[in-house]
C-alpha positions in Angstrom: -11.0 20.5 34.8 -7.8 18.4 34.6 -5.4 19.7 32.0 -2.9 17.8 30.0 -0.4 18.5 27.2 -1.2 17.0 23.9 1.4 16.2 21.1 4.4 18.0 22.7 7.3 18.2 20.2 10.7 19.9 20.4 10.9 21.3 16.8 14.4 22.9 16.8 17.4 23.4 19.0 19.9 26.2 18.2 23.0 27.5 20.0 21.0 29.8 22.2 17.4 28.6 22.2 14.7 26.1 21.1 11.3 26.0 19.5 8.5 23.7 20.6 4.9 22.9 19.8 2.1 21.6 22.0 -1.6 21.8 22.8 -3.4 22.0 26.1 -6.5 19.8 26.5 -9.0 18.6 29.0 -11.3 15.6 28.8 -13.3 17.3 26.0 -10.3 18.1 23.8 -8.1 21.1 23.1 -8.8 24.2 25.3 -7.6 27.8 25.3 -6.1 27.6 28.8 -3.0 29.6 29.5 0.2 27.6 29.6 3.7 28.6 30.8 7.0 27.3 29.4 9.5 26.9 32.2 13.3 26.6 31.7 15.1 25.2 34.8 11.8 25.8 36.7 11.8 29.6 35.7 8.9 30.8 33.6 10.3 32.0 30.2 7.1 32.3 28.1 3.3 32.3 28.3 1.1 30.8 25.6 -2.6 31.7 25.7 -5.7 32.2 23.6 -5.4 29.3 21.2 -7.3 26.0 21.6 -5.1 24.3 19.0 -1.5 23.7 18.4 0.8 26.4 19.9 4.3 27.3 18.8 6.7 28.8 21.2 10.3 30.0 20.7 12.7 30.6 23.6 15.9 32.5 22.9 18.8 34.1 24.8 20.0 30.9 26.6 23.7 30.1 27.1 25.3 27.7 24.5 26.7 24.3 25.5 24.4 24.3 28.5 21.9 21.6 29.6 18.4 23.0 30.3 15.3 21.4 31.8 12.1 22.2 29.9 8.6 21.8 31.4 5.1 23.2 30.8 2.6 24.3 33.4 -1.0 25.4 33.5 -3.4 26.2 36.3 -0.4 26.8 38.6 0.9 23.3 38.3 3.3 21.4 36.1 1.4 19.4 33.5 4.2 18.0 31.3 7.1 15.8 32.5 10.4 17.7 32.4 12.7 17.2 29.4 16.4 17.8 29.2 18.0 19.6 26.2 21.6 20.6 25.6 22.1 23.6 23.3 24.9 23.1 20.9 26.4 25.3 18.2 26.7 23.6 14.8 30.2 23.6 13.4 30.8 26.1 10.6 27.8 28.3 11.4 
């Protein structure tokens, strides 16, 4: 079974974290396979048990820092890495 990420979307970026949504699918459609969210190649969250859209929030990161985000399943990376820089909004 070859897994892929379906509809990945970075929903929000805050001063110390981010939220993203995605689904994991094989040739037949969405599956409930476990997926890991990696930040700078380090696992930060595991999403499992849902065969539809998943929502994941990562917190506790350093502000004004660039991070590399990727997703992995079955022990291998399945989504190309994305870069995000966490910024604090002025006045908040």
